[in-house]
C-alpha positions, 0 to 999 in steps of 0.5 A: 655602527662600527665593525667592532660594535657590530661584532660585540653585539653579535657575540652578546646575542650568541652568548644569550642563545648559547645560555638558553641552549645549555640551560633548557637543553634545547634550541629556542624557537624563533619567537623565543629568540625575538623575545630574549634579544628584544627583536620586535619584528619576525624579519629581524629574527630571520635576518639574525638566524641567517647570519648565524647560519652563515657563521655555522653557529646554528643549523636547521634540521629537515623540518626547518627547526633550529639545531646547534652548530658551533654553539655546541662548543661555546668555549672556542666560539666565545674566545675563552682559553682552552685547557692548559696554561696560557703563554706569557703573551696571552697572560698580558692580554687576559682580562679579569672577571669576577665569578660574582659578575659572571654568575649573579645578575641581581645580588639583592635577589640572589641566594645559594642552596646546596643540593641533596637528592638525585631528582635533577641529575639528568639536568646535570645537577648532582647531590652536593652541588650548589645552585645559584637562585634568583628570587627576583626572576619571573619563572617561566615554563621550562625554568628550573625553580625552587618551589614549596609544594603543599608545604614541601620544598623541592627543585624541579623544572616548572611546566605550565600548560594553560592553567595546569602547573606541574613540577617535572624531575630530571630523573626517570625514577621520579614522577612529576608533582602537581600541587594539591593545594598550594604552590609557591615559587621561591626563585629560579635556578640561574647557575650550578656550582660544583667543586672538585676536591 
């Protein structure tokens, strides 16, 4: 594989890990990295982690758990433009990107909802924000989901522990919700859009 292709592949993997970190608010485990990136062997995951440690993208705490390194600064690391106006030379080199392409993976299965209420503010989702929801994505424990619980609609973190399912708010004022009769998950929140006036 040529150097440019290797660098692109590495950037893509860093982007996936970064996305996980910002969506879940924690670093993925080694097993989750393997699953997320399609790495079948533990050895391949360890090699990648070692490489990312060398690049200071990731670090480890005293117990050996992964912690964010430069991944905490995805703007700089991923080569996007810092705040300010680009110079004419940078403008000529700039590529274009559709927000649809950036935020939506499956157009047919995606819808938009406006947020009301403050039960997810600690996840950075505020009243008035718009959330992009993918109804085709399989919900996993830790995902933010749109769900119908016993006839009421809500947006919460999904938590599965064995056969027990709960919906967890991101605001200490609210209690977890455990379905009494029925739980239907309409989709997984994949992005939040906030417009500043």
